[in-house]
C-alpha positions in Angstrom: 0.0 -0.2 0.0 1.0 3.2 -0.8 1.1 6.1 2.6 -1.1 9.7 0.5 1.6 12.3 0.9 -1.1 14.4 2.7 -1.0 12.7 5.8 1.7 9.4 5.8 -1.2 7.1 6.8 -0.5 3.0 5.1 -3.3 2.2 3.7 -4.6 5.5 2.6 -3.5 5.5 -1.9 -1.6 8.8 -2.7 -2.8 10.3 -5.7 -1.1 9.3 -9.2 0.2 12.4 -10.5 -0.4 13.6 -13.8 2.5 13.6 -16.3 3.3 15.4 -19.5 2.9 13.1 -22.6 5.7 13.3 -24.9 6.2 13.3 -28.7 8.3 10.8 -29.9 9.8 13.4 -31.7 9.5 15.0 -28.0 11.5 12.9 -26.2 13.6 12.3 -29.7 15.0 15.8 -29.6 14.9 15.6 -25.4 17.5 13.0 -25.2 19.9 14.3 -28.6 19.5 18.3 -25.8 21.1 15.3 -23.1 24.2 14.0 -25.5 25.3 17.9 -25.3 28.1 18.0 -22.6 27.2 21.9 -20.7 23.2 20.4 -20.7 24.2 16.8 -18.7 27.2 18.4 -16.5 24.1 19.9 -14.0 21.9 16.1 -14.5 25.6 14.2 -13.5 25.9 17.4 -10.3 22.7 16.2 -8.9 22.9 12.3 -8.9 26.6 12.4 -7.7 25.3 14.4 -4.5 22.4 11.8 -4.4 24.6 8.5 -5.5 24.2 6.7 -2.1 20.6 6.6 -1.7 19.2 6.3 -5.9 22.5 3.5 -5.2 19.9 2.4 -2.1 17.0 2.3 -4.3 17.4 1.3 -7.3 18.9 -2.1 -6.1 15.9 -2.7 -3.9 14.4 -1.7 -7.5 15.8 -4.9 -8.5 15.4 -7.0 -6.2 12.1 -6.8 -5.5 11.8 -7.1 -9.7 13.3 -10.6 -9.5 15.9 -9.5 -10.3 18.3 -11.1 -8.2 16.8 -13.8 -7.3 17.7 -17.7 -7.6 16.8 -18.1 -11.4 19.8 -14.9 -11.9 22.2 -16.8 -9.5 21.6 -19.9 -11.9 22.4 -18.1 -14.4 25.6 -16.2 -13.0 26.8 -20.3 -11.9 25.9 -21.4 -15.8 27.7 -18.5 -17.1 31.0 -19.1 -13.9 31.1 -22.7 -14.2 30.5 -23.5 -18.7 33.8 -25.3 -19.5 34.3 -24.0 -23.0 36.3 -21.0 -22.4 34.9 -19.3 -25.2 31.9 -19.9 -24.2 32.3 -18.6 -20.8 33.7 -15.8 -22.3 30.7 -15.1 -24.0 28.1 -16.6 -21.6 29.7 -14.1 -18.7 30.4 -11.3 -21.0 26.3 -12.0 -21.6 24.7 -12.3 -18.5 26.5 -8.3 -17.6 25.6 -6.8 -20.7 21.7 -8.2 -19.1 22.4 -6.7 -16.0 23.2 -3.2 -17.3 20.0 -2.8 -19.7 18.7 -4.4 -16.6 20.0 -2.0 -14.5 19.6 1.0 -16.8 16.3 1.1 -17.6 15.6 0.1 -13.8 17.0 3.7 -13.2 15.4 5.3 -15.8 12.3 4.0 -14.1 13.5 5.7 -10.4 15.0 9.3 -12.1 11.9 9.4 -13.9 9.5 8.6 -10.7 12.4 10.8 -8.2 11.2 13.9 -10.7 6.8 12.7 -10.2 8.0 13.3 -7.1 10.5 16.6 -7.6 7.1 17.8 -8.8 4.7 16.7 -6.2 6.3 18.4 -3.8 7.1 21.6 -5.4 3.4 21.9 -6.6 2.1 21.0 -2.8 4.0 24.1 -1.3 
């Protein structure tokens, strides 16, 4: 259950934050602008300052999503014990790439949710 912002009581549901809708073109342009070093620097600085807390949120989200559960441990064991060295390296590389993709996608979702929370805080003030 989600505690409401107003009362903070368990069992009360928070109102969803209305998120603006973006077209594919708007999203593409925004992503392109993030490639400009100066535009990205401020976000990078903010994230670096909050990294330890964000890392905890990300790890919790990945764990709750089942990304590092028993199935993952089985894949790690399989990768580490593959007898053929070339196959083992390929399996480990694939596992690392998948972990990076999942971490990135969940990290983006955490960032998006953080932006929603910050926007909601500003609206509450």
